[in-house]
C-alpha positions as CSV (number, residue, x, y, z in Angstrom):
1,X,-134.6,-72.9,-91.2
2,X,-134.6,-76.4,-91.8
3,X,-137.7,-77.1,-93.2
4,X,-139.9,-75.6,-95.5
5,X,-142.5,-72.6,-94.5
6,X,-146.2,-74.5,-94.6
7,X,-148.1,-71.1,-94.3
8,X,-149.6,-68.5,-95.6
9,X,-146.8,-65.7,-97.0
10,X,-146.8,-62.9,-94.9
11,X,-149.4,-64.2,-92.6
12,X,-148.3,-64.0,-89.2
13,X,-147.3,-67.5,-88.5
14,X,-145.4,-67.2,-91.9
15,X,-143.2,-64.8,-90.5
16,X,-142.7,-66.6,-87.4
17,X,-141.9,-69.5,-89.2
18,X,-139.3,-67.6,-91.0
19,X,-137.2,-66.3,-87.4
20,X,-137.7,-69.6,-85.4
21,X,-135.3,-71.7,-87.0
22,X,-137.7,-74.9,-87.2
23,X,-136.3,-78.4,-87.6
24,X,-138.0,-81.2,-89.3
25,X,-139.3,-82.6,-86.2
26,X,-141.2,-78.8,-85.6
27,X,-138.6,-77.7,-83.0
28,X,-137.8,-74.6,-82.7
29,X,-135.7,-71.4,-80.9
30,X,-137.7,-69.8,-78.1
31,X,-138.4,-66.5,-79.8
32,X,-138.6,-63.2,-77.4
33,X,-141.0,-60.8,-77.2
34,X,-139.2,-58.0,-78.1
35,X,-138.2,-60.0,-81.5
36,X,-141.6,-60.7,-81.9
37,X,-142.6,-57.1,-82.2
38,X,-140.2,-55.9,-84.4
39,X,-141.9,-58.5,-86.7
40,X,-145.4,-57.7,-85.9
41,X,-146.1,-60.3,-84.2
42,X,-146.4,-58.7,-80.4
43,X,-149.7,-60.5,-78.5
44,X,-153.0,-58.6,-77.7
45,X,-154.8,-60.8,-74.8
46,X,-153.7,-64.3,-75.0
47,X,-151.6,-65.4,-77.6
48,X,-153.5,-64.4,-81.0
49,X,-152.4,-66.0,-83.9
50,X,-150.7,-68.4,-82.2
51,X,-153.5,-70.0,-80.0
52,X,-154.5,-73.6,-80.3
53,X,-157.2,-73.0,-82.6
54,X,-154.8,-71.1,-84.8
55,X,-153.3,-72.4,-87.9
56,X,-149.9,-72.8,-86.0
57,X,-151.2,-74.3,-83.1
58,X,-153.2,-76.5,-85.1
59,X,-150.0,-78.1,-87.0
60,X,-147.2,-77.7,-84.4
61,X,-147.2,-77.8,-80.3
62,X,-147.2,-73.9,-79.2
63,X,-144.9,-73.2,-75.7
64,X,-145.1,-70.0,-74.5
65,X,-143.1,-68.7,-71.1
66,X,-145.2,-65.7,-69.0
67,X,-143.5,-63.6,-66.5
68,X,-146.3,-62.2,-64.2
69,X,-149.1,-63.7,-66.4
70,X,-147.7,-61.6,-69.6
71,X,-146.4,-64.0,-72.7
72,X,-142.7,-63.3,-73.0
73,X,-141.7,-65.6,-75.2
74,X,-142.9,-68.8,-77.4
75,X,-141.2,-71.4,-79.6
76,X,-142.4,-74.7,-80.9
77,X,-142.2,-77.9,-79.4
78,X,-142.9,-80.8,-82.1
79,X,-146.2,-81.7,-84.1
80,X,-149.6,-81.6,-83.0
81,X,-150.7,-85.5,-82.4
82,X,-154.2,-83.8,-82.4
83,X,-155.2,-86.6,-80.2
84,X,-154.5,-88.8,-82.8
85,X,-155.2,-92.8,-81.5
86,X,-153.7,-95.8,-83.3
87,X,-154.0,-99.5,-83.0
88,X,-151.3,-101.1,-80.1
89,X,-150.8,-104.0,-82.7
90,X,-147.8,-104.0,-84.2
91,X,-147.3,-105.4,-88.0
92,X,-146.4,-108.6,-87.8
93,X,-143.4,-107.6,-90.4
94,X,-142.0,-105.0,-88.0
95,X,-142.2,-107.0,-85.2
96,X,-140.2,-109.8,-86.1
97,X,-137.4,-107.6,-87.8
98,X,-137.1,-105.2,-84.1
99,X,-137.0,-108.4,-82.7
100,X,-133.8,-109.6,-84.4
101,X,-132.0,-106.7,-83.2
102,X,-130.1,-105.9,-80.4
103,X,-131.6,-104.0,-77.3
104,X,-130.5,-100.2,-77.8
105,X,-129.8,-100.2,-73.9
106,X,-128.1,-103.1,-73.2
107,X,-126.1,-104.3,-76.7
108,X,-127.7,-108.1,-76.5
109,X,-130.2,-109.7,-78.0
110,X,-132.1,-112.9,-77.5
111,X,-135.6,-114.1,-76.7
112,X,-136.2,-111.5,-74.2
113,X,-136.0,-108.6,-76.8
114,X,-139.5,-106.8,-77.5
115,X,-140.6,-103.9,-79.4
116,X,-141.2,-101.4,-78.3
117,X,-142.7,-98.4,-79.5
118,X,-140.7,-95.3,-79.4
119,X,-143.7,-92.9,-78.4
120,X,-144.6,-93.6,-75.1
121,X,-147.8,-92.7,-75.2
122,X,-148.1,-95.0,-78.4
123,X,-150.6,-92.1,-79.7
124,X,-147.6,-90.7,-82.6
125,X,-146.4,-92.7,-85.8
126,X,-145.0,-89.7,-87.0
127,X,-146.6,-87.6,-89.6
128,X,-147.0,-90.6,-92.0
129,X,-150.4,-92.1,-90.1
130,X,-149.1,-95.7,-90.8
131,X,-146.7,-97.7,-88.5
132,X,-143.0,-97.8,-90.1
133,X,-139.9,-99.6,-88.3
134,X,-138.5,-96.1,-87.7
135,X,-141.1,-95.8,-85.2
136,X,-140.4,-99.0,-82.8
137,X,-137.4,-100.2,-80.9
138,X,-135.9,-103.2,-79.6
139,X,-135.5,-103.8,-76.2
140,X,-134.6,-105.9,-73.6
141,X,-138.0,-107.1,-71.3
142,X,-136.6,-105.5,-68.0
143,X,-135.7,-102.4,-69.7
144,X,-139.1,-102.3,-71.5
145,X,-140.5,-102.8,-68.1
146,X,-138.6,-100.2,-67.1
147,X,-140.0,-96.8,-69.8
148,X,-143.0,-98.3,-69.0
149,X,-143.2,-96.9,-65.4
150,X,-141.0,-93.9,-66.5
151,X,-143.7,-93.2,-69.2
152,X,-146.4,-93.8,-67.1
153,X,-145.4,-91.0,-64.5
154,X,-145.1,-88.7,-67.4
155,X,-148.7,-89.3,-68.5
156,X,-149.2,-88.7,-64.7
157,X,-147.2,-85.6,-63.9
158,X,-146.7,-84.2,-67.4
159,X,-142.8,-84.1,-66.3
160,X,-140.7,-86.1,-69.0
161,X,-137.9,-88.7,-67.6
162,X,-135.0,-86.6,-66.4
163,X,-131.9,-88.2,-68.1
164,X,-129.4,-87.2,-65.7
165,X,-130.4,-89.9,-63.2
166,X,-128.8,-92.2,-65.3
167,X,-125.3,-89.7,-65.5
168,X,-126.0,-88.1,-68.3
169,X,-125.0,-84.5,-68.8
170,X,-128.4,-83.1,-69.9
171,X,-132.1,-83.8,-69.2
172,X,-133.7,-83.9,-72.4
173,X,-131.6,-83.5,-75.8
174,X,-134.6,-81.5,-77.1
175,X,-137.5,-79.8,-76.2
176,X,-137.8,-79.1,-72.2
177,X,-138.6,-81.0,-69.1
178,X,-142.2,-80.9,-69.1
179,X,-144.1,-83.1,-72.0
180,X,-145.5,-80.1,-74.6
181,X,-147.1,-82.7,-76.8
182,X,-143.7,-84.9,-78.3
183,X,-141.6,-87.6,-76.8
184,X,-138.9,-86.9,-79.0
185,X,-135.8,-85.5,-77.3
186,X,-137.0,-87.9,-74.2
187,X,-134.2,-90.4,-73.3
188,X,-136.7,-93.0,-73.0
189,X,-138.1,-92.3,-76.8
190,X,-134.7,-93.1,-78.6
191,X,-131.9,-94.1,-76.0
192,X,-129.6,-94.5,-79.2
193,X,-130.3,-91.5,-80.8
194,X,-129.7,-89.9,-77.6
195,X,-126.6,-91.2,-77.3
196,X,-125.6,-90.3,-80.1
197,X,-127.4,-86.4,-80.0
198,X,-125.4,-85.3,-76.7
199,X,-122.3,-87.5,-77.7
200,X,-121.8,-84.6,-80.3
201,X,-118.7,-82.5,-80.2
202,X,-117.8,-84.2,-76.9
203,X,-114.9,-83.2,-75.5
204,X,-113.4,-85.0,-72.3
205,X,-112.5,-82.2,-69.7
206,X,-108.7,-82.9,-68.2
């Protein structure tokens, strides 16, 4: 486990957090129903202690896997944005700094660099509720247009961009193909980090 348990000790959310390997960005492993039951975390009707109105559902995006209508596994997919909306106006100093950098996709700089919100839905500034340089990235104008179109499609379908279309070996490096409340792990959220993550332990096949 990478982060401190934020829940009341020995409560069901606390017990789940202890076994789910939750990382600092709020993502966990899938935990199947057998393991949950061993720890006293089985479900009755619905998802009981893990529903959206629960303490864990208020803090994280809770995702369930069902077979024939029955929950068979559960995981966390990042922090719950709670419907927050932020001003799309970018802080002048942040905008100025970002535009001086190279495009994270093309590696070039110039007057055509734009400051892009990493979060394609522009409704999340990490956990700090204010703009930070880390929430933005430099993109060439044409790249930003492409990203905007893919984010628009995701917003409509709730299916995240599949990086395999660009020749990558993974569709996302974190989370699943469905948008469950977090953009983290999608290629367009942070192309530079995406390349770093999927290149870890890369070995060329002979």
